[in-house]
C-alpha positions in Angstrom: 17.0 -5.0 14.3 13.2 -5.1 14.9 13.1 -1.4 15.5 15.0 -0.6 12.3 12.6 -2.7 10.4 9.7 -0.9 12.0 11.1 2.5 11.1 11.8 1.5 7.6 8.3 0.2 7.2 6.8 3.4 8.6 8.9 5.4 6.2 7.9 3.2 3.3 4.2 3.4 4.0 4.4 7.1 4.7 6.1 7.6 1.3 3.5 5.6 -0.6 0.7 7.3 1.3 2.3 10.7 0.5 2.5 9.7 -3.2 -1.2 9.1 -3.2 -1.8 12.6 -1.9 0.8 14.5 -4.0 0.6 12.6 -7.3 -2.9 11.0 -7.5 -3.1 10.6 -11.3 -1.2 7.3 -11.6 -3.1 5.8 -8.7 -6.4 6.9 -10.2 -5.3 5.3 -13.5 -4.8 1.9 -11.8 -8.0 2.1 -9.7 -10.5 -0.6 -10.9 -13.6 0.9 -12.6 -15.9 -0.7 -10.1 -14.4 1.4 -7.2 -16.9 4.1 -6.3 -15.6 7.7 -5.9 -12.0 6.9 -7.0 -10.7 10.3 -6.0 -12.0 10.1 -2.5 -10.9 6.4 -2.2 -7.4 7.4 -3.3 -7.3 10.3 -0.8 -8.5 7.9 1.9 -5.8 5.3 1.1 -3.1 8.0 1.1 -4.3 9.3 4.5 -4.7 5.8 5.9 -1.1 4.8 4.8 0.4 7.9 6.4 -1.6 7.7 9.5 -1.0 3.9 10.0 2.7 4.5 9.4 2.8 6.9 12.3 0.6 4.7 14.5 2.9 1.8 13.8 5.7 3.5 15.7 3.6 4.0 18.9 3.6 1.1 21.3 -0.1 1.5 22.2 -1.3 1.5 18.6 1.4 -0.7 17.0 -0.7 -3.9 16.6 -3.8 -2.0 15.3 -1.7 -0.2 12.8 -0.1 -3.4 11.5 -3.6 -5.0 11.1 -4.7 -1.8 9.3 -1.7 -2.0 6.9 -2.5 -5.6 6.2 -6.0 -4.6 5.3 -4.7 -1.8 3.0 -2.3 -4.2 1.3 -5.2 -6.6 0.7 -7.5 -3.8 -0.6 -5.0 -2.5 -3.2 -4.3 -5.9 -4.6 -6.9 -5.5 -7.4 -5.1 -2.5 -8.6 -1.9 -4.6 -9.1 -4.0 -7.1 -11.1 -5.5 -4.3 -13.1 -2.1 -3.0 -14.0 -1.1 -6.5 -15.2 -4.3 -7.2 -17.2 -4.9 -3.8 -18.8 -2.3 -2.0 -20.8 -3.8 1.4 -20.2 -3.4 0.9 -16.5 0.2 -0.4 -16.7 1.7 3.1 -16.4 4.2 2.1 -19.0 5.8 -0.4 -16.6 7.1 -3.6 -18.4 5.3 -6.8 -18.0 8.1 -8.5 -16.0 8.0 -5.8 -13.4 4.2 -6.0 -13.2 4.4 -9.7 -12.7 6.9 -9.1 -9.9 4.4 -6.8 -8.1 2.1 -9.7 -7.4 4.5 -11.7 -5.2 5.9 -8.5 -3.8 2.5 -7.8 -2.3 2.9 -11.0 -0.4 6.4 -10.1 0.7 5.1 -6.7 2.0 2.2 -8.5 3.8 4.7 -10.9 5.4 6.9 -8.0 6.5 3.9 -6.3 8.2 2.8 -9.6 9.7 6.2 -10.0 11.3 5.7 -6.7 13.1 2.7 -8.1 15.0 3.2 -9.2 18.5 3.4 -13.1 18.6 
């Protein structure tokens, strides 16, 4: 069961990272205005998510990748708050779904945390 969870996680993060790379416009829209060089930051997050997803599957880099994904999830949290607080950044997503994104970030972090060796 642990390995299935790991593969699903890698696929999830590779898909979200790929979305950053293939369709950057929505991600740029939710990027807080205080983030310098938003295009480069978006590109970096996309590459980081894809790279960490692959490294998550390798035993020697598994723990480092999980820590990296936890850092990514923490770093993108302000974008979730921006979506909730600013209509122009909501991407047309309804408020209930935007409110759900906040605790879902915690669920994703818990899921990654569970992959760490304990």
